[in-house]
C-alpha positions in Angstrom: -46.6 -16.6 65.6 -48.2 -13.4 64.2 -46.7 -11.3 61.4 -46.0 -7.7 62.2 -47.2 -5.0 59.8 -43.7 -4.1 58.8 -42.9 -7.7 58.1 -46.0 -8.1 56.0 -45.3 -4.9 54.1 -41.7 -6.2 53.3 -43.1 -9.5 52.1 -45.6 -7.8 49.9 -42.9 -5.5 48.4 -40.7 -8.6 47.7 -43.7 -10.3 46.1 -44.4 -7.3 43.9 -40.6 -7.2 42.8 -40.9 -10.9 42.0 -44.1 -10.4 40.1 -42.6 -7.6 38.1 -39.5 -9.7 37.3 -41.4 -12.7 36.3 -44.0 -10.8 34.2 -41.0 -9.2 32.4 -39.4 -12.6 31.7 -42.8 -13.9 30.3 -43.1 -10.8 28.2 -46.4 -10.1 29.8 -46.0 -6.7 31.5 -49.7 -6.1 32.0 -49.6 -8.9 34.7 -47.9 -6.5 37.0 -50.4 -3.9 36.6 -53.3 -6.3 36.9 -51.9 -8.0 39.9 -51.5 -4.7 41.8 -55.0 -3.6 40.8 -56.8 -6.8 41.8 -54.8 -7.7 45.0 -56.8 -5.4 47.4 -60.1 -6.4 45.7 -59.1 -10.1 46.0 -58.3 -9.7 49.7 -61.4 -7.7 50.5 -63.6 -10.3 48.7 -61.9 -13.3 50.0 -60.9 -14.6 46.7 -59.0 -18.0 46.6 -55.6 -18.0 45.1 -56.9 -19.7 42.0 -59.6 -17.0 41.6 -57.0 -14.2 41.9 -54.6 -15.8 39.5 -57.4 -16.5 36.9 -58.5 -12.9 37.2 -54.8 -11.5 36.6 -54.3 -13.9 33.7 -57.6 -13.1 32.1 -56.7 -9.3 32.0 -53.3 -10.2 30.3 -55.0 -12.4 27.8 -57.8 -9.9 27.1 -55.1 -7.1 26.6 -53.1 -9.4 24.2 -56.1 -10.2 22.2 -57.0 -6.5 21.9 -53.5 -5.4 20.9 -53.1 -8.5 18.4 -56.2 -7.5 16.7 -55.1 -3.8 16.4 -51.7 -5.1 14.9 -53.5 -7.3 12.5 -55.8 -4.4 11.3 -52.7 -2.2 10.9 -50.9 -4.9 9.0 -53.9 -5.4 6.7 -53.5 -1.8 5.6 -56.9 -0.6 6.5 -57.4 3.2 6.5 -59.1 3.0 9.9 -61.5 1.0 12.1 -65.2 1.7 11.4 -67.9 0.7 13.7 -71.7 0.4 13.4 -72.0 3.5 15.5 -70.1 5.4 12.9 -72.4 4.3 10.0 -74.4 7.1 8.6 -78.0 5.4 8.3 -79.3 8.8 7.0 -77.5 8.4 3.9 -78.6 4.8 3.4 -82.0 4.4 5.4 -82.9 1.2 3.6 -80.0 -0.9 4.9 -80.8 -0.3 8.6 -82.8 -3.7 8.8 -80.2 -5.6 7.2 -77.3 -4.1 9.1 -79.2 -4.8 12.2 -79.7 -8.5 11.4 -76.0 -8.9 10.7 -75.0 -7.1 13.8 -77.2 -9.6 15.8 -74.8 -12.3 14.6 -77.7 -14.7 13.9 -76.1 -15.8 10.7 -73.2 -17.2 12.8 -75.3 -19.4 15.1 -77.4 -20.7 12.0 -74.2 -21.5 10.1 -75.3 -19.2 7.2 -73.0 -17.5 4.8 -73.1 -13.7 4.3 -72.2 -12.1 1.0 -71.7 -8.4 0.6 -71.9 -7.0 -2.8 -71.4 -3.4 -4.0 -68.9 -0.6 -4.7 -66.2 -0.2 -2.1 -64.7 3.2 -1.2 -61.2 3.3 -0.4 -59.8 6.5 0.9 -56.1 7.1 1.6 
């Protein structure tokens, strides 16, 4: 028995309502958005149900990790987030090789410690 387009649309609408409700109950609101964004892509690409679910949950976890990091930075009282792209190497040209070596993360895989010494500047 074939499903008519109107029945398929009604079933899809009910599924979206259920996803919205369940995502709210789980306190994971981004699941609703990710599910909607990925649904067509999953259908077109022939994803399995498991692939689709994994992609939706991956988006939620990534968003939680990012917002958690932002909350921890704010709670630590840091004045702002600084990146290597923001660093003024013209003011300290001699540190470029050291900063580049640290940015590579090689010390992590080698299990080496890093000690940073020098005056800190705190601006409020």
